[in-house]
C-alpha positions, -999 to +999 in steps of 0.1 A: +000-001+001+028+026+009+045+018-024+014+028-043+016+062-029+053+065-043+052+055-076+032+075-100+010+058-124+018+059-160-001+086-180-031+078-202-034+081-240-062+108-236-045+137-247-031+121-278-063+107-288-079+143-282-052+159-304-062+131-330-098+139-329-093+179-328-073+177-361-095+152-379-124+179-372-102+207-383-095+187-414-130+179-420-140+214-413-115+230-438-125+202-465-160+211-462-157+250-462-131+252-491-148+245-525-116+244-543-096+219-520-082+190-541-070+158-529-034+168-533-041+198-512-060+177-486-028+151-484-006+182-480-029+193-449-029+160-436+006+155-438+012+193-420-010+179-393+010+149-387+042+167-386+028+191-364+013+166-341+047+147-340+070+181-337+046+188-302+053+155-290+089+156-295+093+191-281+074+179-249+098+150-246+128+172-250+117+194-223+108+165-199+143+151-205+159+184-200+141+189-166+153+154-154+187+161-163+188+193-147+168+188-115+166+150-106+201+135-125+218+138-090+226+106-068+212+102-036 
């Protein structure tokens, strides 16, 4: 019981799912509102969204790694 208070639970995948749903809704809205949107432009938009989501996760991971290195890397 004492170990449960010390060891943090793993984070869920809810933020990743929410980002995917929001990106899908945004792409669908752009596709429906833009009458001149071709399949090539849609593929480019999808690639940009995937890149933006990947870049966000990468930057977040780099920030977490930097924080661990700066503040938690000392031996006890």
